[in-house]
N, C-alpha and C positions, 0 to 999 in steps of 0.2 A: 682490627686491625689497624684503623685508618685512628683509633684512640692510641697504639701504642704507639704510633710516627707522634703524632702530639705530645708524647709524654717524652720522649725520645728530644723532642727541639725544644719542649722547654726545662728538661734538665738541662739541655748541653748551653743556653742561654745563646741560642742564633737562630733569633724568631725575626719570620723573615717582618717587612712593615708593608708589604701589600702582597697580596695572593691573587691570581686566577683561576678561573674557570674553566674551560668548553665543556658544557654538558655537549656530548654524543653518542648515538647508540644505545638509547635508551628503548627505540621502537625495535632493533634489531635485537636488542636484551632479549624482549620479552615474545620473540618470534624464535628465536630459539630456540623457547621452551615452549612454544605454542599455546602464547597467552595472547589475547587480545592488547594491539602497540598502545592503547591508553594505559593498560598497567601499568606495561616500562615506562610511558611517563611518571606516569605519579610514582612509582617507587625511586624513580631518580630523584624527583623531588623530595624525598624523603632523604636519600642518601645527604641531597645539598644544607638539608635542614641540619643535621646532623653532623655535617664538614663545616657551616657558617657557626654551629653552635661549639661546635670544638675550637676553632680557628678562636673565636673570643675568647673564649679560654685559654689560649693557650697567650694570649695577646700581641694575634695580626690586629692590626688597625685598618687596613684596607683591604677590601676586598670587590676583587670586578666578576661579573658574572656573564660567560654569552649564551643565550640558550632559545633564543629565532633569530637565524637567517632568512633576509630578503628571497634565500630559494622554498625556505619551509612555507610559505605562501600556498605556491604549488601543490600541498600535499590536497589529502581530500577534504571537503569544506567540515565536515564531521569531524574530522581531525584536531583542526584548526581552531575552531571553536574550542574541544577539549581542555587545547592546548594555553589558550587566553583566558580559561574560566580557573 
């Protein structure tokens, strides 16, 4: 799905110079599927990697990634440690 969107952007010639990504909902995604939150975070990182690779291929020059807010420090210590590793 994401690769199809990137193909359309490339073909249109209207490639943005800067793209920002806000990572949100990975833990909820896992919880809805009965999976550990850490697995949701890992899957989110896989998606971000794929997106960054595709964006680079599409010619996007600058990417901003918002991945951790100050509120995230209030999560359980084990979860924070997993996110920081």
